[in-house]
N, C-alpha and C positions, 0 to 999 in steps of 0.2 A: 435645560431649556429645550423644548421641542418646538418645531417650526410649523406645526399645524398642517400636515399634508392631507388630512382627511377630516370629515365631519365627526369622527369618532372621538369621544372624550379622551383626554390625556390619561393614560393608565397610571401615571405617577401620582395622581390626585385622588384622595379618598372619596370625594363626592362627585357624582355625575354632573357634568356641566352641559345643560341643554337649554340655551336661551330661547325664549319665545319671541317671535318677530313683532308681536303687538304689545309686549309687556310694558314698555315704557309709555307708549301712547295711551294704553288703558289706565295706567297708574295716573298719568297726568289728567285724564278726563275725570277720574274719580276724586282726585285731590287737587283740583285746579285752584282751590281757594288757598292752598298753602303757599305763602310767599317764597319765591326763590326756587321752587321745585323744578320748574322747567330748566332753569339755568344749571341746576345740579345735574339733571339728567343729561343735558347737553355736554357738560364738561366730562362726564364719565364716557360718553360715546366718542367725543373728540379725542380723549386720552387714548382710547383703544386704537383709533385711526392713526394717531401720531406714532404709536409703537409699531403698528403694522407697516406704515410707510417707511420707517427706518429699516425694517427687515427686508422689504421689497427693494429698497435702494441697495442693500447689501447683496441681494441676488443679482441685481443689474451689474454691480461692480464685478461680481464673480464671472458673469458672462463676458464682460469686457476683458477680463484677465484671460479667459480661455481663447478669445480671439487673438490676443497678443502672444499666445503660446505659453502662458503661465498656468499655474495649478488650477486656478479658478474655483477655489473652495469658498463656500458661503462665509462671509465675514461681517462682523459688526464694525461699522466705521466709528472708532472711538472719538473722532473729532466732531461728530454730530451731536447736538443736544436739542432738546425741545421743551416747549412750555405750552400747556393747553389752557384754553378759556372757553366760554360759552359761545364765542364767535368763530372759533377755529384754533389753529395752533401755529406757533412760531417754530421754525426749524433753523437752528444756528449752525453755521459751518458752510464750507464750500460745496455747493451742489448746483448742477445745471438746472435752470428753471423748467425747461421742457421735460427733462428726466424726472424732476420732482412732480410735475403735473401728471405724468404717466404713472409714476409710482403711487401717488396718492389715490388715483382712480382705481388702479389695480388692487391696491390694498383694501379699498372700500368694497370692491366687488368680491374679493376672496373672503373677507371677513363675513359678509352677509350671506355668502354661499356655503359657509360651514367651516372655514379654516380659523377656528376661534382661538387657537393657541397663538396666532399672530398678535393678539391683543396684549400679550404679556411680554415684558422685556426685562432682562436681568439688571440693566443699568437705570431702571426707573427710580425716582426719588422715593417711591413708596417703600422700596426695600430698605433704603437708608432710614426712613422714619420708623419702620418696624424694628430694625436693628437697634436703634437708639432706645426705643421704648422697652424692648425686650431686655437689653443690657441693664437699663436703669431698674426695671422691675426685679430682675434676678439679683442684681447687686443689693438692692434694698432688702429683699427677702433673706438672702444669705447673710448679709451683715446683721440682720436682726436675730437670726437663728444661731449664728456661729459664736463661739467664745469671743470676748471683747479684746483679747490681746492683739497687738499690732500684727504679728506674724499670721495669726489665724484670720484676721480681717483681710490682710493682703492676699492670703491664699484664697479666701472666699471670693474676692474680687476677680482673681484670675480664673477661678472656676466659672463665675458668672459670665465673664467676657468670652471664654472658650465655648460655653454652652450656647450663648447668644449667636456667636459666629456660625456654629453648626446648624442652628435652627432657623436663622434669618432667611436664607435663600428660599426654602420651601414655604415658610410662613409669609414671606414677602410676595411670592407668586400667588398664594391663596388670597392675600389681601387685594392684589391687583385684580385677580379673576372675579372676585365676588363683591368688592367694595369700590375700588377706584376706577375701574373700567367697565364698559358695557358694550355689547356688539352694536355698531352704529346703524341699526335698521332705520333710523329716522333722520339720517344725514344725507344731504346732497352737497357736493363740492361746488362752490360758486366761483372761486378765484384762487389763483396761485400767483403771488406777486413778490418780486424781490424787494426787500427793505433793508434797513441797517439797524443794528442794535444801538444801545446807548453809547457804546465806545466806537461806533462807526464801522464795525465789522459786518461782513456780508451775512445776510440771513434771508429767510423767506417767510411769508405768511400764507397759510392755506385757510381760506375762509369757507365757512359752511353755512347752511341754513337747515332749519327743522322741516321735515316733511312727515305727513301721516302715512 
């Protein structure tokens, strides 16, 4: 995972990633008759903002550590989780509301100014979905091609699981970058408010609106 320090495309990816500022707005104007299109475009942009906000919160935590005399390395807060919708995203876990408000706005600015790698996160559910599909596909293929003996089938399943584990991180990032996220050129942050999840645990909602 790279943290997007410049507008240069990530050299670890085989395809150049250069999003256009008006691409989603133009697509919506051309296909406005398609039901649910705007909501889909919103979710992709919100998803990117969610990821970037988590990265910025990690940077803020690192700065706080340095002030306390700790190492202050950039870290991913494993206790934070998120869920995106077409209205904004929920962030689950303990976080200060004012810090989250600053982090979300900073994340939006940095994303739209070229730090596109902030849109990708290694703990995204996309990676899990890609891993499951890849494992199932490889397992089915190897099971069909391999001899039908139990040892051969078991060995084939092991090969499928190992191959999927090796391929999933890169393929998951590609899926995030080109399918499940989009740079939030059309988002404005409207609110950041504390809420509770279904189990009464603290969380926040970051509300957004569409802009042209």
